[in-house]
C-alpha positions in Angstrom: -13.1 -14.1 13.1 -16.0 -11.7 13.4 -16.1 -8.4 11.6 -16.2 -5.1 13.5 -18.9 -3.8 11.2 -20.1 -3.9 7.6 -19.2 -0.2 6.9 -17.0 0.3 3.9 -13.8 2.3 4.5 -13.1 3.9 1.2 -9.9 5.9 1.3 -6.9 3.5 1.5 -4.9 2.0 -1.4 -2.1 -0.6 -0.9 1.2 -1.9 -2.1 1.8 -5.5 -1.0 4.5 -8.1 -1.2 3.6 -11.8 -1.1 6.4 -14.1 -0.3 6.5 -17.9 -0.8 6.3 -20.0 2.4 9.9 -21.0 1.9 11.0 -17.4 2.6 9.8 -17.7 6.3 11.7 -19.4 9.0 10.1 -21.9 11.3 7.9 -21.8 13.3 6.4 -18.9 11.3 6.4 -21.0 8.1 4.1 -23.6 9.7 1.9 -20.9 11.1 1.3 -19.4 7.7 0.9 -22.9 6.0 -1.9 -23.7 8.5 -3.4 -20.2 8.1 -3.5 -20.5 4.3 -5.9 -23.5 4.7 -8.4 -21.5 6.8 -11.7 -20.7 5.0 -12.6 -17.7 7.1 -9.6 -15.4 6.5 -10.5 -11.7 7.0 -10.2 -9.0 4.4 -8.4 -5.6 4.2 -11.6 -3.9 5.1 -11.8 -5.9 8.3 -8.3 -4.7 9.3 -9.3 -1.1 8.7 -12.5 -1.4 10.6 -10.7 -2.8 13.6 -8.2 0.0 13.5 -10.9 2.6 13.4 -12.8 0.9 16.2 -9.7 1.2 18.4 -9.9 5.0 18.2 -13.3 5.0 19.9 -12.4 4.2 23.5 -11.1 6.8 25.9 -8.2 6.9 25.8 -8.0 5.7 22.2 -5.8 2.7 21.3 -3.2 4.3 18.9 -1.5 1.0 18.1 -2.7 -2.6 18.6 -1.3 -4.1 21.8 -0.5 -7.4 20.1 0.8 -8.0 16.6 -1.7 -9.4 14.1 -1.5 -13.1 13.2 -3.4 -12.5 9.9 -2.2 -12.3 6.4 -3.3 -12.1 2.8 -2.8 -15.4 0.9 -2.3 -16.1 -2.8 -1.6 -19.4 -4.6 0.2 -19.0 -7.9 1.2 -22.1 -10.0 0.8 -24.3 -6.9 3.0 -22.0 -4.7 1.4 -20.5 -1.6 2.5 -17.0 -1.0 1.5 -14.9 2.0 1.6 -11.2 2.9 1.5 -10.7 6.7 -0.5 -7.8 7.9 1.9 -6.7 10.6 -0.7 -4.2 11.8 1.1 -3.2 14.9 4.3 -2.4 13.1 2.5 -0.4 10.4 0.5 1.4 13.1 3.7 2.6 14.8 5.1 3.8 11.5 1.8 5.5 10.4 1.7 7.2 13.8 5.1 8.8 13.1 3.8 10.2 9.9 0.5 11.7 11.3 2.2 15.0 12.1 2.6 15.7 8.4 -1.0 14.8 7.7 -3.0 16.6 10.4 -2.9 20.0 12.0 -1.7 19.8 15.6 -5.2 20.7 17.1 -6.8 17.9 15.1 -4.1 15.4 15.9 -4.3 16.2 19.6 -8.1 15.7 19.5 -7.8 12.3 17.7 -4.8 11.0 19.6 -3.8 13.0 22.7 0.0 13.7 23.1 0.3 11.3 26.1 -1.0 8.4 24.0 1.3 9.3 21.1 4.3 9.5 23.5 3.6 6.1 25.0 3.2 4.5 21.6 6.5 6.1 20.4 8.3 4.7 23.5 6.8 1.3 22.9 8.0 1.4 19.3 11.6 2.4 20.3 11.8 -0.5 22.7 10.4 -3.0 20.2 12.6 -1.7 17.4 15.7 -2.2 19.6 14.8 -5.9 19.8 13.8 -6.1 16.1 16.1 -3.8 14.1 15.5 -5.6 10.8 11.7 -5.4 10.9 9.9 -4.2 7.8 6.3 -4.3 6.7 5.0 -6.3 3.8 2.3 -3.7 3.1 2.5 0.0 2.4 -0.7 2.1 2.6 -1.6 5.4 0.9 -4.8 7.5 1.6 -6.9 9.2 -1.0 -4.3 8.5 -3.7 -2.0 5.9 -5.3 1.5 7.4 -5.2 2.9 7.8 -8.8 6.1 5.9 -7.9 4.0 2.8 -7.2 2.8 2.7 -10.8 6.5 2.3 -12.0 6.5 -1.2 -10.5 3.7 -2.5 -12.7 2.6 -2.6 -16.4 -0.8 -1.9 -18.0 -1.0 -5.5 -19.2 -0.9 -6.6 -15.6 -4.0 -4.5 -14.7 -7.1 -6.4 -13.6 -10.4 -4.5 -13.2 -13.7 -6.0 -12.1 -16.9 -3.9 -11.9 -18.3 -6.0 -9.1 -21.8 -7.1 -8.2 -24.2 -6.7 -5.4 -22.3 -9.5 -3.6 -18.8 -8.9 -4.9 -17.1 -5.5 -4.5 -15.3 -3.9 -7.5 -11.6 -4.4 -7.8 -8.7 -2.6 -9.6 -5.3 -4.1 -9.0 -1.9 -4.9 -10.6 0.2 -7.9 -9.8 3.8 -8.6 -11.0 6.8 -10.8 -10.2 9.4 -9.2 -7.9 12.1 -9.4 -10.5 10.0 -7.4 -12.9 9.2 -4.7 -10.3 12.9 -4.3 -9.4 13.9 -4.1 -13.0 11.3 -1.4 -13.7 12.5 0.6 -10.7 16.1 0.5 -11.9 15.2 1.5 -15.5 13.0 4.3 -14.4 15.6 5.7 -12.0 18.2 5.7 -14.7 15.9 7.7 -17.0 14.7 10.1 -14.3 18.2 10.9 -13.0 19.4 11.7 -16.5 16.4 13.9 -17.4 14.9 15.6 -14.3 16.1 17.3 -11.1 16.1 15.4 -7.9 12.8 15.6 -6.1 9.9 13.7 -4.5 9.4 11.3 -7.5 13.0 10.1 -7.5 13.2 10.1 -3.7 10.0 8.0 -3.5 11.2 5.6 -6.1 14.5 5.1 -4.4 12.7 4.4 -1.1 10.3 1.9 -2.6 13.2 0.2 -4.5 15.1 -0.3 -1.3 12.0 -1.7 0.3 11.6 -4.3 -2.4 15.2 -5.4 -2.0 14.2 -6.7 1.5 12.1 -9.5 0.1 12.5 -12.9 -1.6 13.3 -12.7 -5.3 10.4 -15.0 -6.1 7.9 -12.8 -4.3 5.0 -11.1 -6.0 4.2 -7.4 -5.8 0.6 -6.2 -5.8 -0.8 -2.7 -6.3 -4.4 -2.6 -5.1 -6.7 0.4 -5.3 -8.4 -1.1 -2.2 -11.2 1.1 -0.8 -10.7 3.8 -3.5 -12.8 1.7 -5.8 -15.8 2.6 -3.6 -15.6 6.3 -4.1 -14.6 6.5 -7.8 -17.4 6.1 -10.4 -17.2 2.9 -12.4 -16.5 4.8 -15.7 -13.5 6.5 -14.1 -12.2 3.2 -12.8 -12.6 1.5 -16.1 -10.8 4.3 -17.9 -8.0 4.5 -15.3 -4.7 3.4 -16.9 -2.3 5.3 -14.6 0.4 2.7 -15.0 0.3 3.1 -18.7 0.5 6.9 -18.4 3.5 6.7 -16.0 5.3 4.3 -18.4 4.5 6.5 -21.3 5.9 9.6 -19.5 9.1 7.9 -18.5 9.6 6.5 -22.1 9.0 10.0 -23.5 11.7 11.4 -21.1 14.1 8.7 -22.3 13.5 9.7 -25.9 13.9 13.4 -25.0 10.2 14.1 -26.0 9.3 16.7 -23.3 5.9 17.4 -24.9 4.8 13.8 -24.7 6.1 13.5 -21.2 4.1 16.6 -20.2 0.9 15.2 -21.7 1.2 11.9 -19.8 2.0 13.8 -16.6 -1.0 16.1 -17.2 -3.4 13.2 -17.5 -2.1 11.8 -14.2 -2.3 15.1 -12.3 -5.8 15.7 -13.5 -7.0 12.2 -12.6 -5.6 12.2 -9.1 -6.4 15.8 -8.3 -10.1 14.7 -8.6 -9.5 11.8 -6.3 -7.7 13.9 -3.6 -10.5 16.5 -3.8 -12.8 13.9 -2.3 -10.5 13.9 0.7 -11.4 17.5 1.4 -15.1 16.8 0.9 -14.9 14.1 3.7 
C-alpha cells in the first residue's frame, strides 16, 4: 500500500493491545492470519499521514468512510498477535474530544460544524449496531499520560537510537495479566493515600479498557512520533515508568517526600515536551 508522503508526524504516542489470533471470531481470524503474512504492512506513520491528508479536501473528511483493514502484528513465542487499527472508530472518538482540545474558532476552521454534525450522526447510527465496539489503540498527543506508565515496568523498556535508515524507538511491552495486576495495585495505593482526581479517574478508565481483551494479550506503550522531537539524550535518560513506580511505592510506604520527588521529575520532564506543542 503506498504511503501518502514521507513527512514524519511527530506528536502522537500510543497505548496498544495485541490479541492472539484465537481471540478473533471467523472470518476476521482468517483475515488477520493472511494479513500477518504480508511483507508490505504499513506503519503508524502511514496511518497518521493518511488522516492528515483527509483534512486537505474541501469539505474535509473528518472520519474515514470505510473502516481500516490494517493492523500491527507481533509474533511472540510462535504466537501471532494483532492490534487492529480501527481508524474509523478511533476517528469518531477523537472527534468527540476535539472540543476540549481546540478553541471553537480554530475547530470550526479545521472541521466545519456541518462536517462534525454529520460525523456524529454517522457514529450514533454505527454504535447502535455495534454497542460493544472498542478500539485496540489509544492515542495521546504531545505527551504520554502518567496513568499509562502504571501498566509497565522499567525492565520492560526498550530504547533504540536509530540510524539513517531505522527511526529511533522507545517502547514498553508487557503481558496483559501484568498490566491488570499493576493497575489494581496502584489503585489500592492511590485510593488509600490521595484524593480522587484525574490520575485515579484515568487509571480506572484504562483498567476497564484492559478488561475488554483476551487475558493472553500483550500491552504496548509506544512513544511513537515523540521520539522525533525529543533529543537523543533526553530519550535515553527517560525512565518515566520507573519514576511512576517509585512514586506509588513511596506513597504506599507513607514517604510523601520521596513521592513528591518522583512526581517532580515527571512533571519537569513532560512540561518540556508539552512546551513543544505551543511552539508548533
